[in-house]
C-alpha angles and dihedrals in degrees: 000000000000090000090055091044091051092056097040104038114014096178092054089047090053092049091048092048092051090050091049091051093048090050092046090240091150095154089062095053122116091230097178094057094037090058090046091052093048091050090049091048090056091048091049093053091049092047091051091052092047092048092052091046091050094058093038094050091046091061095041087055092049090053091049098046104026095041092136097064118115117276089243088068094047095060096082090043091057091049092049094048091049094047098044095041087054090050090052091049090048091049090053093045094047094046108026092182087070089072089078088053096047098095091047090047091053091049091050096044098044100072091054092044089051092051093049092048090050093048093046090046090057089059091064115141141180095053095306112152115250109229121228117247089240091063090069110082116241092222125044109277093199125088122222087250091056092045091054095041107103091207096053119101103165093256 
């Protein structure tokens, strides 16, 4: 019954599982799917953190490497850094266990952030200098302290 419910109506299965846990009806639990959902929940939290770091690090890199672009181009970068840093801080506040994953998340997000920054940098217009790929560090040039510092913009 619970196996069928899990596949046909996930939200109802979750509500039922919560009720069973609250009532200490452990023998009735769909353990296999409960474990699967908990594992996926952990992955989802980590993926959200990595995704926010990816966008955030992309714009920090652009500030660092493309620092000579006109201020009119930097406006959206500032907004993105502010927004995604706040999302990272919220991720860490909402799920404190992610703090132990932060360094690994930065290491996983940075290569993609670097590639996006390089690709976006090559789209430069209006006489803006196109940076060489080699100008973008292979490893993340920002410390965890800088990443979490609300006044740091990579400049």
